[in-house]
C-alpha positions in Angstrom: 20.4 1.8 -10.5 18.3 2.8 -7.6 19.8 4.0 -4.4 18.8 3.6 -0.8 16.5 6.4 0.4 15.2 7.1 -3.1 11.5 7.7 -3.4 9.9 5.4 -5.9 6.5 4.3 -7.3 5.7 0.6 -7.5 3.5 -1.4 -10.0 2.4 -4.2 -7.5 -0.6 -5.4 -9.8 -1.1 -9.0 -9.7 1.7 -9.7 -7.2 1.4 -12.0 -4.3 3.7 -10.8 -1.4 3.7 -12.3 2.1 0.3 -13.9 1.5 -1.3 -10.6 0.3 -2.6 -10.5 -3.2 -2.4 -7.1 -4.9 -5.2 -6.2 -7.1 -4.8 -4.9 -10.8 -5.5 -1.3 -9.6 -2.4 -1.2 -7.5 -0.2 0.3 -10.2 1.3 3.3 -8.4 2.2 2.6 -4.7 4.6 4.9 -3.1 7.7 3.8 -1.2 11.4 4.3 -0.3 14.2 2.0 -1.5 15.8 0.3 1.6 18.5 -1.7 -0.4 19.1 -3.9 -3.5 18.6 -7.7 -2.7 19.7 -9.1 -6.0 22.1 -8.1 -8.7 21.5 -11.1 -11.2 18.0 -9.9 -11.7 17.9 -6.6 -10.0 15.5 -6.6 -7.2 14.9 -4.1 -4.3 13.5 -4.1 -0.9 11.1 -1.1 -0.6 9.4 0.4 2.5 5.9 1.2 1.5 4.4 4.6 2.4 1.0 3.0 3.2 0.5 -0.6 4.6 -1.5 -3.1 2.6 -3.1 -5.5 4.9 -0.2 -5.3 7.3 2.5 -5.5 4.6 4.9 -2.6 4.9 7.9 -3.8 3.0 8.0 -5.6 -0.4 10.7 -7.0 -2.6 10.1 -6.0 -6.0 11.9 -6.5 -9.4 13.5 -3.4 -10.9 11.1 -3.3 -14.0 8.1 -2.7 -11.6 9.8 0.4 -10.1 9.8 3.9 -11.4 11.7 6.8 -9.7 9.2 8.9 -8.0 
C-alpha cells in the first residue's frame, strides 16, 4: 500500500488522461502520491513532478506505480 507524500515512478504509456494521450516512451514519470481513490481496484491520485500538456495530477492504477 502506498502512502500520501510517497515519491513514486509511474508508467503512463498508452494512457489517455484528461484528453492527453501519453506515448509509449512515458514509462518512468516522477510524482508524489496524494491519496488513494479506490480500494476495490487500488487506484491513486498522484501529483506529477513535471506537467504533461497541462496535466499535473493523474489517477493511476497501483500496478502502474513503483516506489521511487
